MINU-937389 format. One record per residue (C-alpha): chain; x, y, z. Coordinates in pm, 1 decimal. Example, Ala and Ser with C-alpha at 12.3 -4.5 7.8 and 13.67 -1.06 7.14 Angstrom:
% residues 2
+-------+----------+----------+----------+
| kette |       c1 |       c2 |       c3 |
+-------+----------+----------+----------+
|     A |   1230.0 |   -450.0 |    780.0 |
|     A |   1367.0 |   -106.0 |    714.0 |
+-------+----------+----------+----------+
***
This chain:
% residues 192
+-------+----------+----------+----------+
| kette |       c1 |       c2 |       c3 |
+-------+----------+----------+----------+
|     A |  -4247.5 |   1244.4 |  -2125.7 |
|     A |  -4123.6 |    967.4 |  -1912.7 |
|     A |  -3818.2 |    989.4 |  -1708.3 |
|     A |  -3608.8 |    798.7 |  -1964.7 |
|     A |  -3744.9 |   1041.5 |  -2207.8 |
|     A |  -3655.3 |   1338.8 |  -1982.5 |
|     A |  -3303.8 |   1183.1 |  -1944.0 |
|     A |  -3211.6 |   1142.9 |  -2311.6 |
|     A |  -3377.5 |   1475.0 |  -2390.9 |
|     A |  -3163.0 |   1677.1 |  -2177.6 |
|     A |  -2860.5 |   1440.7 |  -2258.4 |
|     A |  -2913.0 |   1522.1 |  -2619.9 |
|     A |  -2906.7 |   1899.3 |  -2536.5 |
|     A |  -2600.4 |   1839.9 |  -2313.3 |
|     A |  -2421.7 |   1718.2 |  -2644.4 |
|     A |  -2540.2 |   1982.9 |  -2868.6 |
|     A |  -2439.7 |   2270.8 |  -2605.9 |
|     A |  -2128.9 |   2372.7 |  -2772.8 |
|     A |  -2046.3 |   2761.8 |  -2703.2 |
|     A |  -2237.2 |   2820.5 |  -2400.7 |
|     A |  -2567.0 |   2802.5 |  -2273.2 |
|     A |  -2741.0 |   3047.6 |  -2488.9 |
|     A |  -2673.9 |   2822.8 |  -2766.0 |
|     A |  -2975.5 |   2605.7 |  -2643.2 |
|     A |  -3228.4 |   2850.1 |  -2655.1 |
|     A |  -3328.3 |   2776.2 |  -2993.0 |
|     A |  -3294.4 |   2396.7 |  -2951.1 |
|     A |  -3504.6 |   2454.0 |  -2653.0 |
|     A |  -3782.4 |   2628.6 |  -2782.4 |
|     A |  -3800.7 |   2418.1 |  -3070.3 |
|     A |  -3839.4 |   2080.6 |  -2875.6 |
|     A |  -3972.7 |   2171.5 |  -2534.9 |
|     A |  -4221.6 |   2504.6 |  -2606.6 |
|     A |  -4536.9 |   2503.6 |  -2747.5 |
|     A |  -4890.9 |   2339.1 |  -2740.5 |
|     A |  -4890.7 |   1987.9 |  -2586.5 |
|     A |  -4524.5 |   2018.9 |  -2490.4 |
|     A |  -4334.8 |   2087.4 |  -2189.0 |
|     A |  -4345.8 |   2436.9 |  -2158.8 |
|     A |  -4600.8 |   2722.0 |  -2281.1 |
|     A |  -4421.0 |   3020.2 |  -2480.1 |
|     A |  -4500.6 |   3280.9 |  -2182.3 |
|     A |  -4358.6 |   2996.1 |  -1938.1 |
|     A |  -4036.2 |   2967.5 |  -2135.0 |
|     A |  -4012.3 |   3347.6 |  -2173.9 |
|     A |  -4014.2 |   3388.1 |  -1772.8 |
|     A |  -3809.5 |   3073.1 |  -1710.5 |
|     A |  -3507.3 |   3245.0 |  -1951.6 |
|     A |  -3555.4 |   3557.3 |  -1738.3 |
|     A |  -3554.6 |   3392.4 |  -1419.0 |
|     A |  -3261.7 |   3173.6 |  -1516.1 |
|     A |  -3077.3 |   3476.9 |  -1585.4 |
|     A |  -3048.4 |   3597.6 |  -1237.3 |
|     A |  -3022.7 |   3249.9 |  -1053.1 |
|     A |  -2695.7 |   3103.4 |   -969.2 |
|     A |  -2564.1 |   2846.5 |  -1228.8 |
|     A |  -2576.0 |   2822.3 |  -1603.3 |
|     A |  -2893.3 |   2837.2 |  -1811.2 |
|     A |  -2897.0 |   2490.3 |  -1934.3 |
|     A |  -2892.8 |   2339.1 |  -1591.0 |
|     A |  -3142.5 |   2580.5 |  -1473.5 |
|     A |  -3373.3 |   2494.2 |  -1731.1 |
|     A |  -3307.0 |   2117.5 |  -1714.0 |
|     A |  -3392.0 |   2122.9 |  -1344.6 |
|     A |  -3665.1 |   2324.6 |  -1399.8 |
|     A |  -3839.8 |   2120.4 |  -1656.6 |
|     A |  -3787.5 |   1794.9 |  -1509.7 |
|     A |  -3939.9 |   1912.9 |  -1186.9 |
|     A |  -4259.6 |   2030.0 |  -1368.2 |
|     A |  -4263.4 |   1704.1 |  -1509.2 |
|     A |  -4191.8 |   1451.1 |  -1268.8 |
|     A |  -4111.7 |   1632.7 |   -921.0 |
|     A |  -3766.9 |   1590.1 |   -740.2 |
|     A |  -3667.7 |   1276.9 |   -941.6 |
|     A |  -3734.2 |   1449.3 |  -1274.7 |
|     A |  -3538.5 |   1744.0 |  -1174.8 |
|     A |  -3232.2 |   1521.5 |  -1066.1 |
|     A |  -3240.9 |   1308.1 |  -1371.8 |
|     A |  -3293.0 |   1648.3 |  -1653.8 |
|     A |  -2992.9 |   1774.1 |  -1458.4 |
|     A |  -2769.7 |   1498.8 |  -1487.4 |
|     A |  -2899.0 |   1441.8 |  -1830.8 |
|     A |  -2783.3 |   1773.7 |  -1924.7 |
|     A |  -2431.0 |   1726.2 |  -1721.5 |
|     A |  -2331.6 |   1359.7 |  -1828.5 |
|     A |  -2212.1 |   1471.4 |  -2204.3 |
|     A |  -2034.0 |   1771.5 |  -2094.6 |
|     A |  -1858.3 |   1599.7 |  -1827.0 |
|     A |  -1750.3 |   1323.8 |  -2089.4 |
|     A |  -1660.0 |   1540.3 |  -2343.4 |
|     A |  -1459.5 |   1758.9 |  -2097.8 |
|     A |  -1247.0 |   1476.8 |  -2024.0 |
|     A |  -1196.1 |   1359.3 |  -2357.6 |
|     A |  -1118.3 |   1684.1 |  -2501.0 |
|     A |   -878.9 |   1750.6 |  -2223.3 |
|     A |   -665.5 |   1424.3 |  -2330.6 |
|     A |   -711.1 |   1497.2 |  -2718.1 |
|     A |   -654.7 |   1863.9 |  -2701.8 |
|     A |   -300.0 |   1790.3 |  -2480.4 |
|     A |   -209.4 |   1525.1 |  -2706.9 |
|     A |   -322.6 |   1700.3 |  -3046.8 |
|     A |   -350.0 |   2090.7 |  -2985.0 |
|     A |    -89.7 |   2166.0 |  -3277.7 |
|     A |   -285.7 |   1933.0 |  -3509.7 |
|     A |   -440.1 |   2105.6 |  -3822.1 |
|     A |   -774.5 |   1863.1 |  -3823.1 |
|     A |   -803.3 |   1989.3 |  -3456.4 |
|     A |   -752.4 |   2339.6 |  -3522.9 |
|     A |   -985.7 |   2354.6 |  -3813.6 |
|     A |  -1228.0 |   2172.6 |  -3608.9 |
|     A |  -1256.2 |   2445.0 |  -3381.0 |
|     A |  -1223.0 |   2744.3 |  -3605.7 |
|     A |  -1527.7 |   2570.9 |  -3778.3 |
|     A |  -1726.1 |   2552.5 |  -3445.0 |
|     A |  -1684.5 |   2919.7 |  -3337.9 |
|     A |  -1876.7 |   3094.8 |  -3646.9 |
|     A |  -2138.0 |   2794.9 |  -3583.9 |
|     A |  -2141.5 |   2909.9 |  -3204.0 |
|     A |  -2174.3 |   3298.9 |  -3297.6 |
|     A |  -2473.0 |   3223.6 |  -3528.9 |
|     A |  -2669.4 |   2991.4 |  -3232.2 |
|     A |  -2596.3 |   3263.9 |  -2981.1 |
|     A |  -2736.6 |   3550.8 |  -3256.6 |
|     A |  -3032.0 |   3316.3 |  -3294.6 |
|     A |  -3096.8 |   3304.5 |  -2905.1 |
|     A |  -3024.4 |   3683.7 |  -2930.4 |
|     A |  -3352.2 |   3702.3 |  -3180.6 |
|     A |  -3560.5 |   3469.7 |  -2986.6 |
|     A |  -3513.6 |   3678.5 |  -2639.5 |
|     A |  -3634.3 |   4019.7 |  -2852.4 |
|     A |  -3944.5 |   3819.3 |  -2996.2 |
|     A |  -3996.5 |   3726.1 |  -2645.5 |
|     A |  -3960.7 |   4055.3 |  -2455.6 |
|     A |  -3957.3 |   4362.0 |  -2682.9 |
|     A |  -4152.2 |   4253.5 |  -3005.1 |
|     A |  -4495.0 |   4109.1 |  -2999.4 |
|     A |  -4451.7 |   3814.1 |  -3232.6 |
|     A |  -4221.2 |   3669.7 |  -3494.9 |
|     A |  -3979.1 |   3931.2 |  -3665.5 |
|     A |  -4086.2 |   3904.0 |  -4021.0 |
|     A |  -3774.5 |   3832.1 |  -4231.3 |
|     A |  -3747.8 |   3915.7 |  -4562.6 |
|     A |  -4124.4 |   4042.2 |  -4581.2 |
|     A |  -4115.2 |   4437.8 |  -4593.2 |
|     A |  -4495.8 |   4477.1 |  -4624.1 |
|     A |  -4489.6 |   4325.5 |  -4291.3 |
|     A |  -4237.9 |   4540.7 |  -4099.8 |
|     A |  -4488.0 |   4848.7 |  -4012.4 |
|     A |  -4726.5 |   4611.1 |  -3866.5 |
|     A |  -4455.7 |   4456.7 |  -3646.7 |
|     A |  -4276.3 |   4761.4 |  -3557.5 |
|     A |  -4605.5 |   4920.6 |  -3436.1 |
|     A |  -4659.4 |   4623.6 |  -3188.9 |
|     A |  -4305.8 |   4674.6 |  -3048.1 |
|     A |  -4297.6 |   4705.4 |  -2657.2 |
|     A |  -4149.7 |   5063.2 |  -2586.1 |
|     A |  -4078.6 |   5048.7 |  -2242.5 |
|     A |  -3914.3 |   4672.4 |  -2291.3 |
|     A |  -3675.9 |   4810.7 |  -2597.2 |
|     A |  -3595.9 |   5122.8 |  -2379.8 |
|     A |  -3445.6 |   4867.0 |  -2119.0 |
|     A |  -3280.4 |   4648.9 |  -2378.9 |
|     A |  -3137.1 |   4933.6 |  -2536.2 |
|     A |  -3026.0 |   5105.6 |  -2197.6 |
|     A |  -2886.2 |   4755.7 |  -2082.0 |
|     A |  -2691.5 |   4733.4 |  -2374.4 |
|     A |  -2558.7 |   5094.4 |  -2365.3 |
|     A |  -2439.6 |   5035.0 |  -2020.7 |
|     A |  -2275.0 |   4738.2 |  -2122.0 |
|     A |  -2071.4 |   4895.1 |  -2370.0 |
|     A |  -1984.0 |   5177.8 |  -2174.6 |
|     A |  -1906.0 |   5058.6 |  -1815.6 |
|     A |  -1806.4 |   4748.1 |  -1659.8 |
|     A |  -2147.7 |   4711.4 |  -1472.9 |
|     A |  -2207.1 |   4375.7 |  -1302.5 |
|     A |  -2439.0 |   4156.3 |  -1476.3 |
|     A |  -2641.6 |   4105.2 |  -1203.2 |
|     A |  -2673.7 |   4468.7 |  -1105.7 |
|     A |  -2800.8 |   4529.1 |  -1445.8 |
|     A |  -3071.5 |   4257.8 |  -1440.7 |
|     A |  -3199.7 |   4348.3 |  -1120.4 |
|     A |  -3203.7 |   4699.0 |  -1217.9 |
|     A |  -3380.3 |   4642.8 |  -1566.8 |
|     A |  -3616.6 |   4376.1 |  -1365.3 |
|     A |  -3706.9 |   4701.0 |  -1132.3 |
|     A |  -3777.3 |   4888.8 |  -1416.6 |
|     A |  -3982.2 |   4636.0 |  -1588.1 |
|     A |  -4181.3 |   4630.9 |  -1264.2 |
|     A |  -4277.4 |   5008.3 |  -1292.8 |
|     A |  -4273.5 |   5026.9 |  -1697.9 |
|     A |  -4365.8 |   4721.9 |  -1890.5 |
|     A |  -4739.0 |   4641.9 |  -1736.0 |
+-------+----------+----------+----------+
***
């Protein structure tokens, strides 16, 4: 990927990142992960995990990492600028438009239509995380004959860590950072 291609790829991701960085996970996976692409599947899984415990949004962390692996520091800078540029432009435009037209029925409809689509993309990211961390392969949708073999391939320790994290989040106000660090420590001992 050329420097220009790197900038344009992450510019496109920046345009499509409505609803938060987790929405980028399916997009990043489809365009950057696989044989002959910027990231191997395991490298992507590791990147997503590391991006959770480093400061900054996942999109910026990913852009910086991929840019650096492709073209060193110039690549890191251009990919990061690429993903941030649309956000900067759209926020300025949105601030002006929402201030002027916040009562507009089409604007309200636009926002109401984006919310469920954003939820779908976040859920898609959750499934990708599940496939990368808890399950050994793709989830067999609508194929009942494959479920037994699929469930036998579950990583029990990873499933326990995920379930415990979810339970703690639902019952307490524990810091995300502490949960990630504790889970990382548990994984170091249990997920070998």
